[in-house]
C-alpha positions in Angstrom: 0.0 0.0 0.1 1.1 3.4 -0.4 -0.1 6.6 0.6 -1.6 9.6 -0.6 0.2 11.1 -3.2 0.1 13.7 -5.6 -3.1 13.5 -7.8 -3.9 10.1 -5.8 -5.8 11.8 -2.9 -6.2 8.7 -0.7 -3.4 5.7 0.1 -3.7 3.6 -2.3 -3.1 -0.3 -3.1 -0.6 -1.1 -6.2 1.2 -4.2 -7.1 4.7 -5.0 -6.2 7.7 -3.7 -8.3 8.5 -0.6 -9.9 4.6 0.5 -10.2 3.2 3.8 -8.9 0.1 3.6 -10.0 -3.5 2.4 -8.9 -5.0 -0.1 -11.2 -8.3 -1.0 -11.2 -8.8 -5.3 -11.9 -5.5 -5.3 -9.5 -6.3 -3.6 -7.0 -9.8 -5.2 -6.4 -8.5 -8.6 -6.8 -6.1 -7.7 -4.6 -8.5 -7.0 -2.2 -10.2 -10.0 -2.5 -7.0 -11.8 -1.4 -6.4 -9.3 1.5 -9.7 -9.9 2.8 -8.5 -13.3 4.3 -6.5 -10.8 6.7 -9.4 -8.7 8.0 -7.9 -5.9 5.8 -10.0 -3.8 3.9 -9.3 -0.4 4.5 -6.8 0.1 1.9 -9.5 -1.1 -0.7 -11.8 1.2 0.3 -9.1 4.0 0.0 -8.5 2.8 -3.0 -11.8 3.1 -4.2 -11.9 7.0 -2.8 -9.2 7.4 -4.5 -11.2 6.5 -8.2 -14.2 8.6 -7.1 -12.4 11.8 -6.3 -12.2 12.4 -9.9 -16.0 11.4 -10.9 -18.2 14.4 -11.9 -14.7 16.9 -11.8 -14.9 19.9 -13.5 -15.5 18.8 -17.5 -15.5 14.9 -16.9 -18.4 13.2 -18.8 -20.5 12.0 -16.0 -19.4 9.0 -14.2 -16.3 8.7 -16.0 -12.9 8.0 -14.2 -9.6 6.8 -15.6 -8.9 3.1 -16.2 -5.1 4.1 -13.9 -4.2 7.2 -11.9 -0.7 7.9 -10.9 0.8 10.5 -8.8 1.8 12.8 -11.6 -1.6 12.3 -13.4 -4.2 10.7 -15.3 -2.8 7.8 -17.5 -4.4 5.8 -20.4 -6.9 8.4 -21.1 -9.7 7.7 -22.2 -10.0 4.4 -20.9 -12.6 3.8 -18.8 -12.0 2.0 -15.5 -12.9 -1.3 -15.8 -16.4 -1.8 -13.3 -14.9 -3.5 -10.2 -15.4 0.0 -8.1 -19.1 -1.3 -6.6 -18.2 -4.7 -6.4 -14.7 -3.4 -4.3 -16.8 -1.0 -2.2 -19.0 -3.7 -1.1 -16.2 -6.3 -0.5 -14.4 -3.6 1.9 -17.5 -2.0 3.8 -18.2 -6.1 4.6 -14.5 -6.7 5.5 -14.7 -3.5 8.2 -18.1 -3.9 8.9 -19.2 0.0 8.1 -20.8 1.3 4.9 -20.7 4.9 6.3 -17.6 5.7 4.7 -19.9 5.6 1.2 -22.1 8.5 2.3 -19.4 10.6 2.8 -18.8 13.4 0.5 -15.5 13.0 -2.1 -14.0 16.1 -4.3 -14.8 18.7 -5.8 -18.4 17.7 -6.7 -19.1 17.4 -3.4 -21.4 14.2 -4.0 -21.7 11.4 -1.7 -19.2 7.7 -2.8 -22.8 6.2 -2.9 -23.9 8.6 -5.7 -20.6 8.6 -8.0 -20.8 5.0 -7.6 -24.0 5.1 -9.4 -22.9 7.6 -11.7 -20.5 5.1 -12.8 -22.6 2.5 -14.2 -24.4 5.6 -15.5 -21.2 6.4 -17.8 -21.5 2.8 -18.9 -25.0 3.1 -19.7 -24.8 6.6 -21.3 -22.0 6.1 -23.0 -20.8 2.4 -24.1 -24.2 0.6 -24.4 -25.1 0.0 -28.2 -28.2 -0.3 -29.6 -28.8 -4.2 -28.8 -28.7 -3.1 -25.3 -25.0 -4.8 -24.7 -21.7 -2.8 -23.4 -18.9 -1.7 -25.3 -15.1 -1.9 -24.4 -13.0 1.1 -26.1 -9.6 -1.3 -26.8 -7.7 -3.9 -25.3 -5.8 -2.4 -22.9 -9.4 -0.8 -21.4 -10.4 -4.3 -21.1 -7.1 -5.6 -19.1 -6.5 -8.5 -21.4 -4.2 -5.5 -23.4 -3.2 -7.5 -26.4 -6.1 -10.4 -26.4 -7.1 -10.5 -30.1 -10.8 -10.7 -29.3 -11.3 -6.8 -28.4 -10.4 -5.0 -31.7 -8.0 -1.7 -31.2 -8.5 -0.1 -34.6 -11.6 0.9 -34.7 -11.8 1.5 -30.8 -15.4 1.4 -29.1 -16.9 -1.3 -31.4 -16.6 -5.0 -29.4 -19.3 -6.3 -27.2 -17.3 -8.0 -25.1 -18.5 -11.5 -23.1 -16.4 -10.2 -19.8 -17.5 -6.6 -19.9 -21.2 -7.8 -19.2 -20.5 -10.1 -16.5 -18.5 -7.6 -15.0 -21.2 -5.0 -15.0 -23.4 -7.8 -14.3 -22.3 -8.1 -10.7 -21.6 -4.4 -10.2 -25.0 -4.5 -10.7 -25.9 -6.8 -8.1 -23.4 -5.2 -5.5 -24.9 -1.9 -5.7 -28.0 -3.2 -5.3 -26.5 -5.2 -2.1 -25.0 -1.8 -0.7 -28.1 0.0 -1.8 -29.7 -2.1 0.7 -27.6 -1.5 3.5 -27.8 2.1 3.4 -31.4 1.8 3.2 -32.3 3.0 -0.5 -34.6 0.1 -1.3 -35.7 1.6 -4.4 -32.3 1.8 -5.7 -31.9 -1.9 -4.4 -34.8 -3.0 -6.6 -33.6 -1.0 -9.7 -30.1 -2.4 -9.7 -31.3 -6.0 -9.1 -33.9 -5.6 -12.1 -30.9 -4.4 -14.3 -28.8 -7.5 -13.6 -31.7 -9.8 -14.1 -32.0 -7.7 -17.3 -28.8 -7.9 -18.4 -28.3 -11.4 -17.3 -31.2 -12.0 -19.5 -29.8 -10.7 -22.8 -26.7 -12.4 -22.7 -27.8 -15.5 -22.4 -30.2 -14.7 -25.3 -27.6 -12.6 -27.8 -24.3 -13.7 -26.9 -24.1 -17.7 -26.6 -23.3 -19.2 -29.7 -24.4 -22.6 -29.8 -22.5 -23.1 -33.4 -19.0 -22.7 -31.4 -20.8 -24.2 -27.9 -19.3 -21.1 -25.9 -20.2 -17.5 -25.4 -18.1 -15.3 -27.9 -17.8 -11.1 -28.2 -20.1 -9.2 -30.4 -18.9 -6.7 -33.0 -21.4 -3.6 -32.4 -21.2 -2.8 -36.4 -22.4 -5.7 -37.7 -24.1 -7.7 -35.0 -21.9 -10.7 -36.0 -20.0 -13.0 -33.5 -16.2 -12.2 -33.2 -15.2 -16.3 -33.1 -12.0 -16.2 -30.9 -11.6 -18.8 -28.7 -10.0 -17.0 -25.0 -10.2 -17.2 -21.9 -12.8 -14.7 -21.5 -15.4 -16.5 -22.9 -15.7 -18.6 -19.7 -16.3 -15.6 -17.5 -20.0 -16.2 -17.8 -18.7 -19.9 -15.6 -17.4 -17.3 -12.8 -20.9 -14.9 -12.3 -23.0 -18.1 -12.8 -24.6 -16.4 -16.0 -24.1 -19.7 -18.0 -26.9 -22.6 -18.1 -26.3 -25.5 -16.6 -26.4 -27.0 -20.4 -24.2 -24.2 -22.0 -21.7 -24.8 -18.9 -21.4 -28.4 -19.8 -21.1 -27.8 -23.0 -18.5 -25.2 -23.1 -16.3 -26.9 -20.4 -16.3 -30.1 -22.0 -15.9 -29.1 -25.7 -13.0 -26.0 -24.6 -12.3 -25.3 -21.8 -11.0 -29.4 -20.3 -9.7 -30.3 -24.4 -5.9 -30.2 -24.3 -6.0 -29.1 -27.7 -8.1 -25.6 -27.1 -7.6 -24.4 -23.5 -6.2 -27.7 -20.6 -2.0 -27.2 -20.5 0.0 -29.1 -17.6 0.2 -25.6 -15.8 -3.5 -24.6 -15.8 -5.6 -23.3 -18.6 -4.4 -21.3 -21.4 -5.5 -17.4 -22.4 -5.8 -18.2 -26.0 -6.7 -21.5 -27.6 -3.8 -23.6 -28.7 -5.2 -23.6 -32.5 -5.9 -19.7 -32.4 -3.3 -18.7 -35.2 -1.9 -16.0 -32.9 -1.5 -18.3 -30.5 2.2 -17.8 -28.8 2.8 -20.0 -25.6 6.1 -18.4 -24.8 5.8 -15.0 -25.5 2.2 -14.0 -26.5 1.1 -12.2 -22.6 -2.6 -13.0 -23.4 -2.5 -14.8 -26.4 -1.8 -18.3 -25.0 0.9 -18.2 -21.5 -1.3 -18.8 -18.5 -2.5 -16.1 -15.7 -3.3 -16.8 -12.3 -6.3 -14.5 -12.4 -7.6 -15.9 -15.6 -6.8 -19.6 -13.5 -8.4 -18.2 -10.3 -11.6 -17.0 -12.3 -12.3 -20.7 -14.3 -11.8 -22.0 -10.9 -14.4 -20.5 -9.7 -16.2 -21.0 -12.7 -15.9 -24.7 -12.6 -16.7 -25.0 -8.7 -20.1 -22.9 -9.4 -21.1 -26.6 -12.0 -20.3 -29.0 -10.3 -16.6 -29.7 -11.1 -15.0 -29.9 -8.2 -12.2 -32.5 -8.7 -11.1 -30.5 -12.1 -11.0 -27.2 -9.7 -8.9 -28.8 -7.0 -6.3 -29.4 -9.8 -6.6 -27.0 -11.2 -6.2 -24.6 -7.9 -3.1 -27.0 -7.3 -1.7 -26.2 -10.9 -1.4 -22.7 -9.6 0.1 -22.8 -6.7 2.6 -25.4 -7.8 4.0 -23.3 -10.4 4.1 -20.3 -8.3 6.0 -21.6 -5.8 8.7 -23.3 -8.1 9.1 -20.3 -9.4 9.7 -18.7 -6.2 11.8 -21.7 -5.0 13.6 -20.4 -8.7 14.0 -17.0 -8.5 13.1 -15.3 -5.6 9.9 -14.2 -7.1 7.0 -14.4 -8.9 5.9 -13.7 -12.6 3.5 -12.2 -14.6 2.7 -15.1 -16.7 4.0 -18.7 -17.6 4.3 -20.8 -20.7 1.8 -23.6 -20.8 3.8 -25.8 -22.4 6.9 -25.5 -20.1 5.7 -23.6 -17.1 8.8 -21.3 -17.6 8.6 -17.2 -17.0 6.9 -15.4 -19.4 6.9 -11.9 -18.6 7.7 -9.3 -15.9 9.3 -10.9 -13.2 9.0 -9.6 -9.4 5.2 -9.5 -10.2 2.8 -9.3 -7.0 -0.8 -8.3 -7.7 -3.6 -10.8 -7.9 -1.2 -13.9 -7.3 -2.1 -13.2 -3.7 -5.1 -15.1 -4.7 -3.2 -18.4 -4.9 -2.3 -18.4 -0.8 -6.4 -20.1 -0.6 -7.0 -21.2 -3.7 -6.6 -24.8 -3.4 -8.9 -24.1 0.1 -11.6 -22.3 -1.4 -11.1 -25.2 -4.2 -11.7 -28.2 -1.3 -14.2 -26.4 0.5 -16.1 -24.8 -1.9 -15.9 -21.6 -0.4 -15.5 -17.6 -1.2 -12.8 -15.7 0.7 -13.8 -13.7 3.5 -16.0 -12.0 3.8 -18.0 -14.5 1.9 -17.4 -17.6 3.5 -20.9 -18.9 3.9 -21.0 -19.3 0.0 -21.0 -23.3 -1.1 -20.3 -24.7 -4.3 -23.3 -24.4 -6.1 -23.8 -27.4 -8.1 -26.0 -27.1 -11.6 -25.8 -30.9 -12.1 -23.2 -31.2 -15.3 -21.1 -34.3 -13.9 -17.3 -34.5 -13.3 -15.1 -35.3 -15.2 -12.5 -38.2 -14.2 -9.1 -36.1 -14.8 -7.8 -32.7 -15.4 -4.7 -32.0 -17.0 -1.9 -34.8 -16.1 -3.1 -35.3 -12.5 -5.5 -38.0 -12.0 -8.6 -37.4 -9.3 -9.8 -40.9 -8.8 -9.4 -43.0 -5.5 -6.2 -44.7 -6.3 -3.8 -43.0 -4.0 -0.5 -44.6 -5.5 -1.1 -43.2 -8.6 -1.2 -39.1 -7.8 2.0 -37.5 -8.4 3.5 -35.7 -6.2 1.9 -32.4 -7.3 -1.3 -34.3 -7.0 -0.8 -35.6 -3.6 -0.2 -32.2 -2.1 -3.5 -31.1 -2.7 -5.1 -34.3 -0.4 -2.8 -33.3 2.4 -4.7 -31.1 5.5 -4.6 -27.1 4.4 -2.1 -26.7 7.2 0.3 -28.9 6.0 -0.3 -28.1 2.3 3.3 -26.9 1.2 5.4 -29.6 3.2 6.2 -31.4 0.1 7.8 -28.5 -1.4 10.4 -28.8 1.5 10.7 -26.4 4.4 12.7 -23.6 2.5 9.9 -23.4 0.1 7.8 -23.0 2.5 9.1 -20.6 4.8 10.2 -18.9 1.6 6.5 -18.3 0.6 5.2 -17.7 4.3 7.7 -15.1 4.5 6.4 -13.5 1.5 2.8 -13.6 2.2 3.8 -12.1 5.8 5.3 -8.9 3.8 2.2 -8.6 2.0 0.4 -8.1 5.4 2.4 -6.0 7.2 2.7 -3.7 4.7 -1.4 -3.6 3.8 -2.2 -3.4 7.2 -4.1 -0.3 8.8 -3.8 0.4 12.4 -7.2 0.8 12.8 -8.0 -2.8 11.1 -6.0 -5.2 13.0 -4.7 -7.9 10.5 -6.2 -10.5 13.1 -9.2 -8.8 12.8 -11.9 -11.1 11.0 -14.9 -9.3 9.2 -18.4 -9.3 9.8 -20.7 -9.6 7.3 -23.6 -10.8 5.8 -23.9 -14.3 4.3 -23.5 -14.4 0.3 -26.2 -15.9 -0.5 -28.2 -12.3 0.9 -25.3 -9.9 -0.4 -25.3 -11.8 -4.1 -28.8 -12.8 -4.2 -28.2 -15.4 -5.8 -25.1 -15.6 -7.6 -22.9 -18.2 -8.0 -19.9 -18.1 -5.7 -17.1 -16.2 -6.4 -14.6 -13.6 -5.2 
């Protein structure tokens, strides 16, 4: 966590390394990981740093930049990804305090809550196509920087599958926040918007011919037939029907010729023309964030064994990297497991600490620990990658045996040195993010996720 500086008016979370910038979804998923330690204040203050500039001066209503640095805005005119309401809800439940959302923020003197609602008005008023779906400005705005499923030239033409899912969760988060603040009419409005968007995505973005959700070109209404990991985000948010999930998981996600690799899931199918496992960045290499969201999606539809094995593969990849290099990399080759970009990366890979525990128990991170695995009638298959998940323990490789140990002893199979290194690394993150008035030992107090998310399948 960095102290307020320059254009950033509140303390804020950043990835480790040379960064001084506040990044949107990095902040959110770091906050998911830190909620295990009862840490919510850095997430709340990061949200306030973004909201500081909403409706300020000549800014279009609800706009806030994707990236803010002490010296000013970056990446204009790209918009902050729709995660602020989700971050605000998580922080409020972790802190057991929603009153900060009623605090005035910035020159407009609007409250944080009103500014949150305006961020969604920005998407509705400037990025919504006539068919009702939302558009990314470009690939970098989406976070999947060089992913081939979002157009960079021309810009503002791609209706992204994952964008609809993020906004769907924003609606639900705002509904939960509004309910806690006593704004029942707002809560009902956002619940209805979420339901309407879910229905629209199911009817417009599922390609029966392809057996998966795919992006749409807003100019033509045609499907953008690129097999990328973001096509599976509807599994994370519980938007796919049981039949849709069954088909997309069997035909694509668990298909070794497409997405399944010995180190998790490729971010671009192996058969795509732009697939580049060693240096492709989002064009093939394995990322912790995509592995994590897909793992949560597998849990939502009854693939518990596959989710656990995917979590095991992800954590073992990071531990091997840390043992060899003393740090973590941003992404890895799905063919060799070798680092593929940017050493000493520390951001959403914090999620890996409890990834196997989540997969084994089906619970979500705090304050949503009561989330249960939501089986949708999808039958689990017997293997994932190279890890057998049958009952014959004598045939299970060391990496699979690791996940069968108790959570307290999981790291032992890598040796005491690696265990100690990972523990020290994680403790350093806790120390840097802890706020004096939110002791790390304090556990959050919050409503069960079923009440918060109104039936959304389990997830961070």
